N, C-alpha and C positions, 0 to 999 in steps of 0.2 A: 694295740691292746694286748696285754699279757694273757696267758692261758688261765691264770688265776682270775683275772677280771672277767673273762668270758664265762668261766664256770660259775662265778658269782651272779652274773646276769641271768643265766639259765636257772640257777637255784631260786632266785627271788621271783622269776616269772612263773616257775612251776608252783611255788607256794601261793602266788597271787591267783593263778588259774584255779587251783584246787579250792580256793576260798569262794569261788562262784561269782566273782564280781562281773565277769564278762558275759554271763549267761542271759541276762535280761535284754529284751529287744530295746527297751528304753535306753539302757547304757550303750548299746551298740550304735543306736541312732545318734545319740549325743556325741559319741566319739567321732563318728563320720562327719558330723557338722563341725566339730572342732578342727578336724583335718582339712576340711574344705576352706574354712576361714583362714587357716594358716597358709594354705597354698595361694589363696587370693592375696593375702598380705605380702607374701614374698614373691609374687609373680615377677617383678622386675629383677630381683636378685637371681632368680632362677634363669631368666633370659640372659643376663650378663654372664652367668656361669657357663651356660650352654654355648655362648659365643666364644668364651675363652677356651673351652675344651674342644669344641668341634666346628667353630666358625659358623654356627647356625644363626640365621637372621631372626629378629624378634617375631616376625610373622610365622616363620617355619617352626620356631620354638613353641608358639602357642598352638598352632594348627596341629602339629604332630606329637606334642608332648603334654604341655600344661592343660590345654583345652580338653584333651581326651581324658586326662585324670579327673578334671572337674565334671565331665560328662558322666563318668563312671560313679563318681561320688553322688551326683544328683540322682542317678538311677537307683543306687543302693539305698540312699536315704528314703526314697519313696517306696521301695519294694522290700526292704529288709524284714518288715513285719510279716508280709505274705510268704516270703521264702522260709521264714523260721517256723511256720506253723507245722504241726503234725498233719500228716496226710492219711486219712482213713482209706483202707483198701478192703476189697471183698474178702469175707471169711468163708472158707470151705464149710459145707454142711457137716462134715465129720468133726468140726471143732465147735459145733453148736453147744452152748450159747457163748459167744465171744465177740470182742471188738478187736479188729486187727488194724495196726497203723504203723507208719514209718515216721520216726522222729529224728530230724536233723540235729546233730550234735557236733560241737567243735572238736577238732583233734587235740588241741591243747597248745603246745609251744611250737611255733612255726619258724623255720629259717627261710628267709627269702634272699637269694643271691642273684644280683642283677648285673647286667653288662654295661659297657661304656657307650654303646652307640645311641641308645635312647635312655640315658641315665635317670631322667625324671619319670618318664612314662613306665619303664619296666621295673622301677623300684616301687613307685607309689600305687600303680594300678593293682598289682597283686596284693599289696597291703590293704587296699580298700576291701577287696573280696575276703581276705583273711579276717579282718576285723568285723566285717558284716556277719561272718559265720561264727564269731564269738571266740576267736583265738587270741593269744598273745603273740608277739612277733619280734624277731631279731632281724634287722636289715643289714645286709653286707653289700654295699655299693662297690663298684669297680675302682681299683686304684688308678686305672688309666684315665679316668675323668675326675681328677682331684677337686677341681673347683666346684663342680656340681655336687660331689660327695660331701664337701664341707657345708654347703648350703642345706642339703638334706639333713645332715647330722644336727645342725642348729635348729632347723624347722621342727624336727621330731623331738629334740631335747626340750624345746620350749613349749611343746604341745602336750606331750605325754610323759608320765612317770616311767622310769626305766623298767619297772616290774611289769609294765604293760607293753610298751614298744621301746626298743633300744636300737641304736645304730653302732655297728662295729666297723671301723675303717682299717685299712692296712692292705697287705698283699698276700703272698703265698703262705706265710707262716700263720696268719690269722685264718685264712681259708682252711688250712689243714686242721687247725685247732677246732674250728666250728664243725667241720665234717666228722670229727671224732667225738662230738658231744651228743648226748642222748635226746635229740629233738624228737617231737612227735610227727613232724612232717617237714619235708624239704621241697622248696620250690626254686628251681634253677633255670635261668635263661643265659645261654651262651653257646660256646662251640661244642661240637660233637666230642672232641678229645677231652675237654674238661667235664662234659656231661657223663662220659663213661666213668671218670674218676669219682664223680658225685654218686653215681649209682652203685659203684663198687663199695664205697664207704657205707652208703645207706643199707646195702644188702647185708653187711656184716651185723647190723643192728636191727634188721627187719623194719627199717623206717620207710614208709611210703613216700614216693616222690612224684613230682611233676617236672618234666624236662621239656623246655622250649628251646629247641636247637635250630638248625638251619638246613643248608643244602643248596643244590643247584636248581633253583626254581625256573622251569621252562616257560617261555612265552610263545605260544603257537599262533602264527598268523596264517589263517586259511585263505584260500583264493577269493572267497566271497566277502572278505572283511572290508570295512570302510577304512582304507589305507591312511588317509590324512588324519582321521580321528585316532586311529590306532597309533600312529607315529607320535602324535601329540601326547597321548596318555602314557605311552611307553617311556618317552623321554622324561616326563614328570616323575614317574615311579622309579626308573632306573637311577637317575642322578640326584634324587632326593637324599639329603644328608651325605652328599658326595659318594653315593652308592653304598654307604654303610648301613644298609637296612636288611634285616634277616629275610624279609619277604619281597625284596626287590627282584624284578625279572633278572635272572642271572644271565640268560642268553635268549636270543630270538631263534626260533625254529620255524621257518616260513616256507610256504609253497614256492618252488623255484620260479614260477610264473609271475609272482608279484614281488620278488626280491628287489629288483632294480628300482621299482617305484617306491617301495618301502624305505630302502636305504636313502634315497633322494629326499624323501619327506622327513626322515629322522634328522638328516643334516640340517634341513631348513628349520626344524623345530628346536634343535640345540642352539642355533644362532639366535632364534627368536626369543627363547626362554632365558638364555644365559649371556647373550651378546657375542660380539666377534672376538672379545678378549675375556673369556670366562675367568682366567687366572687373576684378572684385575677387578672382577665383580665382587663387591663386598658381601653380597647376599648368597654367594656360592661357597659352600662349606669346604673344609679341609680334612685330610686324613688325621686320625686321632694322634698318631705319633710317627717317629721316623721309621720304626720297625715295620709298621703296616704300609707306610709310604713306599719303602724299598721293596716290600713283597709284591705290592700291586704293580709297581713299575716293571718288575721282573716278569709279569704276565703279558706285557704288551709286546707283540711281534710287529716291529716297524714295517716289515714287508707286507703285512696284511692290514695296516691302519689305513682307513679311508677318510677318517675325520679325527681331529684332535691329536692325541698322543703326546702333547707337551706336558711338562711338569716343572714345578718350582720347589726345590728342596728347602729353601728358606721358609716359605709359607706353608709347606707340606700340602700344596694343592696340585691336583692332577686334572688336566683338561677332560671334559666329557669326551670319551674316546669310542669310536666305532671300528670294529675289525670285521672285514668281509673275507669270504673264502675260507672260513674256519672249519676244521674237522674235529671229531670227538677225540682224536689223538693229540691235538695241540695242547700245549702247556696250560693255556687259559681255561681249558675244559676239564682239567684233571683235579681241580679243587674249587671250592666256593670262592668267587672273586671278591666279594665284599668291598667293592671299590667302583669308580666311575668308568669301567671298561665294559663295552657291550659287544660280544661276539655275535655274528650272524651266520647261522647254518641254514641249509636248505634241504628239502625233502622232495622226492618224486611223488609219493603217495602218502596220504594221511596215515594209513595202516603202518607204513614203514616208520613214520615219525613216532607213533605210539609204541611200536615195538622197541625202538631205541630208547625212548623215555622210560619205559617199564623195565628195561634191562639195567637201568641205573638205580642208585639209592632213591628211596621215596622222598620227594622234596617237601619242604614246608608249604610251598604254594605252587599253583599252576594257573596260568592265564591263557585264555583262548579268545582270539578275535575272529569272529565269523558272523555271517548273517543267516546261516543255515540252521534251522531248528533241529534237524535230525543230527547234524554234526555236534551241536551243543550237547544233546543227550548222549550221543555215542562217546564223546571224549570224556565227559564227566563220569560216565559209567565204567569206562575201561581203563582209567588211570588211577593209581593210588597216590594220594597226596593229602596234606593237612587241610587245606582250604584254598580258596582262590576267587577269581572273578571271570566273568564272561564280558568281553568288550570293555574291560578296564583292568587296572592293576592296583594292588596294595590296599584298596579301600575296604576290603572285607574285614579287616581287623578293627576298623574304626566304628564299632557299634557295640552296645551292651545287650543287644537282642540276640546275638549268636555267639557261641563259644569260639575261641581261637586257640588252636594248638596244632601240634605236629602229629606225624604218623610214621611208625617204623623208625628209620634212622633219623628222621627230623624231629623226633620227640614223642612224648606221651602225656596225656592229660590235656585239659582245655580250661580256659577261664574267660572272663568277661560276663557281667550280668548274672543271670541265674546259673549259668554253667560255672562261673567263678565261685559263687556261693556254694554250689554242690562240690566243687573241687576241694574246698577247704572244710568240708563237713563229712562226718560219718553218719550214714542213715541207719539207725537202729531199727530192726524189725521186731515189733512187739505184739504179743497176743494178750489181751486183757480178758481172762476167762471168768465167767460169772459163777457164783457159788450156789445159786438156787436150784441148779440141776447138775447131775453128774452121770453121764451115760456110762453104763457098766461094761460095754463091749471090749474095752481095751485091757481090762483087768483079768488076771488069772483067777480061777481056772477057765481056759477057753473051751467053749462048747460050740456045737454045730450051729445053734441059733445065732451065736455071736458072729460066726463066719458069714452067715447070710446078711447080717446087719453091716458088717465091714464091707462086703461086696456091694451093698446098696449105696453106702456113703462114698466109697472109693472106686469110682468108675467114670 
């Protein structure tokens, strides 16, 4: 799309928003219902597109993308009236007689830039929250998942007028044009490098942002953990979407006393979940493109591979791979992997492990496998990270009852459910002062009696 076309979309959306059409709860709820119907109608199209782009099976596409969007829609349709209400707060005695309240209001025109790894979920779920809060929106799906982007463009075009919700497809030129436009809010999901560029552009125009980034999310396996169950759940979360998940366990950091048992169980689980020939398994995904395939293959150190390691350049598939004897100086530990390669590191003491984790950039997620309640409390208190799980992985983002977001280098802001509504809302603080009384103490000329009254009220 041309710069002129993007400018025109923003122009008509600003005019539409200023007209107040999106403000009523009834309109928002009706819009969410229309979106839900559209997603249900095109469920099969979305599944086919996800398979074409990422090799996702129909079951995984629904479980990890389409179903989660529908769940968020169901939640918002039910709760949008409650979330939109003004909330009365206590008024200080010094402001007698008044009513004080917070009023949630939409920002206005929102830009949502989504990635390629979960192109349905990470495009439509923030849209749900933005529309529930009363905004208009421009969606910019990734050029790396073109099949899904085309379906989303048609879905949105058939469901909403462009002055309310529009889709802009394309690559870097379109991204640059959008980031130079005067949006009221920007929501970005993607890499740290691009996130910095988004924030740099937004800062020039003082546009607030939400950044959902990534990082090297650690998976700590403490000696009291249920090793068999830990291995089963780690394998599920690590190799989901061929490892291309922002909250996937990036590496295992385990007590050296349980390492051998854990690695053995992980090998068994990979074979059980993906078969002896995962490259021939039609339900095992692929890398998004040749560039990422080559990058991830370059992170594999054949000398340290204890399982997998194979790849097929034609299908862009890489075997679920486990590397043992890894150190923090190895190449695989110097960047976010974002692929089906699982390094295993060991620690002598838990304090040593936490010290090393805290010395790194703050991750989007942290996972802990343990049966010790004290260790659960200790680790969750002493590490900085976006969110995570105890004795599981990944599933903390699959709920509308908790916010999901990063921390520090892994992002800022959170969404899902109530937190998503709040993310796309500005809360106006309002005092409604009564006119039947007017306390004189704040007015000139000030007198000693006034000082006593002020001290009485403000203490």
